[in-house]
C-alpha positions in Angstrom: -183.5 22.5 12.1 -181.3 22.7 15.1 -180.4 20.7 18.1 -180.3 22.4 21.5 -177.1 22.3 23.6 -176.5 19.8 26.4 -176.8 21.2 29.9 -173.7 23.2 30.8 -174.3 24.3 34.4 -173.5 21.9 37.3 -177.1 22.1 38.5 -178.6 21.3 35.1 -176.1 18.5 34.6 -177.1 17.0 38.0 -180.8 17.2 37.1 -180.2 15.5 33.8 -178.1 12.7 35.5 -180.6 12.1 38.4 -182.3 9.2 36.7 -179.0 7.3 36.6 -179.2 7.3 40.4 -182.7 5.8 40.4 -181.3 2.8 38.5 -178.2 2.6 40.7 -180.4 2.5 43.8 -182.1 -0.6 42.3 -185.3 1.3 41.5 -185.1 0.8 37.7 -188.6 -0.8 37.6 -190.0 2.6 38.6 -188.8 4.0 35.3 -191.0 1.6 33.5 -190.4 0.6 29.9 -190.2 4.1 28.5 -186.6 4.6 29.7 -183.3 2.6 29.4 -180.1 2.8 31.4 -177.3 2.5 28.9 -173.8 1.5 30.1 -171.1 2.1 27.5 -167.3 2.6 27.3 -165.7 6.0 27.0 -164.0 6.1 23.6 -160.7 7.6 24.9 -160.7 6.7 28.6 -162.2 3.2 28.3 -164.1 3.7 31.5 -167.7 2.8 32.0 -170.2 5.6 31.3 -173.9 5.7 31.8 -176.9 7.6 30.3 -180.6 7.3 30.7 -182.4 7.6 27.4 -186.0 7.6 26.3 -187.2 4.4 24.5 -188.8 5.3 21.1 -189.5 1.7 20.1 -189.2 -1.8 21.4 -189.7 -5.5 20.6 -190.8 -7.3 23.8 -190.1 -10.7 22.3 -186.4 -10.0 21.5 -185.7 -7.4 24.2 -184.5 -5.0 21.5 -185.1 -1.3 22.1 -184.7 1.9 20.0 -183.4 5.1 21.5 -183.0 8.6 20.1 -179.8 10.7 20.4 -181.4 14.0 21.3 -178.2 15.9 20.9 -177.5 14.3 17.6 -174.2 12.7 16.5 -172.2 15.0 18.8 -173.7 13.4 21.9 -171.0 11.7 24.0 -172.8 8.4 24.5 -173.5 8.3 20.7 -169.9 8.9 19.8 -168.9 6.3 22.4 -171.2 3.5 21.0 -170.0 4.2 17.4 -166.4 3.6 18.7 -167.4 0.6 20.8 -170.8 -0.9 20.1 -170.7 -3.5 22.9 -173.0 -2.2 25.7 -175.1 -3.1 28.7 -178.6 -1.8 29.0 -181.5 -2.0 31.5 -185.2 -1.5 30.8 -187.2 -1.7 34.0 -185.7 -4.6 35.9 -184.3 -6.4 32.8 -180.6 -6.1 32.2 -178.9 -7.2 29.0 -175.5 -7.3 27.4 -175.9 -6.1 23.9 -174.8 -4.3 20.8 -175.7 -0.7 19.8 -176.2 -0.1 16.1 -177.2 3.3 14.6 -180.0 2.9 12.2 -179.7 4.0 8.5 -181.4 7.4 8.0 -184.5 6.1 6.3 -185.1 3.5 9.0 -184.5 6.1 11.7 -187.2 8.3 10.0 -189.7 5.5 10.0 -188.9 4.7 13.7 -189.4 8.3 14.7 -192.7 8.6 12.8 -193.9 5.4 14.4 -193.0 6.8 17.9 -194.9 10.0 17.1 -198.0 8.0 16.1 -198.0 6.2 19.4 -196.9 9.0 21.7 -197.8 12.2 19.9 -197.5 14.6 22.8 -194.1 13.1 24.0 -192.7 13.2 20.4 -193.7 16.8 19.9 -192.3 17.8 23.2 -189.0 15.9 22.5 -188.5 17.5 19.1 -189.8 20.9 20.1 -187.4 21.0 23.1 -184.5 20.2 20.8 -185.4 23.0 18.3 -187.0 21.0 15.6 -190.2 22.2 14.0 -192.8 19.5 13.3 -196.4 20.0 12.2 -197.6 16.8 13.9 -197.8 14.7 10.7 -195.9 11.4 10.5 -194.0 12.8 7.5 -192.6 15.7 9.5 -191.2 13.3 12.2 -189.9 11.0 9.5 -188.0 13.9 7.9 -186.3 14.8 11.2 -185.2 11.1 11.7 -184.0 10.7 8.1 -182.1 14.0 8.0 -178.3 13.5 8.5 -178.4 16.5 10.8 -181.5 15.3 12.6 -181.9 12.9 15.5 -180.1 9.6 15.0 -181.9 6.5 16.3 -179.9 3.6 17.8 -180.9 0.0 18.1 -179.9 -1.7 21.4 -180.1 -5.5 20.8 -179.4 -8.1 23.4 -176.7 -10.6 22.7 -177.9 -12.8 25.6 -180.9 -15.0 24.7 -184.3 -13.6 25.6 -185.7 -15.2 28.8 -189.0 -16.9 28.6 -191.7 -17.1 31.2 -192.1 -20.8 30.3 -189.8 -23.6 31.4 -187.8 -25.3 28.7 -189.6 -28.6 28.2 -187.0 -30.1 25.9 -185.0 -31.4 28.9 -187.7 -34.0 29.6 
C-alpha cells in the first residue's frame, strides 16, 4: 500500500485549493453535503488554515461528519488537528464550531467500508488515486482504513447544539 504525494507544483496546488474559494465566496451550498470546509490552527504558527475534504460519513441529526485524510498521517491538516482538535467546519451552508477526533483503526476501517458500500465508484477512485489496491469488497476497504499506514478517518463533531427546524415549545 502507498499514499501518493500532495501536489508540489504551484498550478496543482492552486487547483487543489480552488474549492476553498468557493466556500469563501459564500457558495458553500453548491458543494453539497459531500464536502466540508475545515478551518483549523497551524500547529506551529497558530494561524488559521483551511482545507476542503470529502465527507465519507455523516449523521444529519447531530451534524457530525467523518472525513478521510487522503495523504495519511503526514497531511498538514491532520497533523494540525492532532495538535489542536478545536476546529470550525462547514457542510453546505451549515457552519459549526467543533472538535476533530481521529477514529481508532478498527472504527476507521468500518467507516471506510460503509462509505464504499454507499459510494462504490467514488471510494474506488479515491483509494486508487492514492495508490491503494482494493478489489471492491467491503473487507478490502476496511483493511485500508484499519491499517496504521492506511487512510485515517477523522470525526468532526459540533460543540454547538444542533439546530432544529421546529420551534422550542418549552417556552410556552
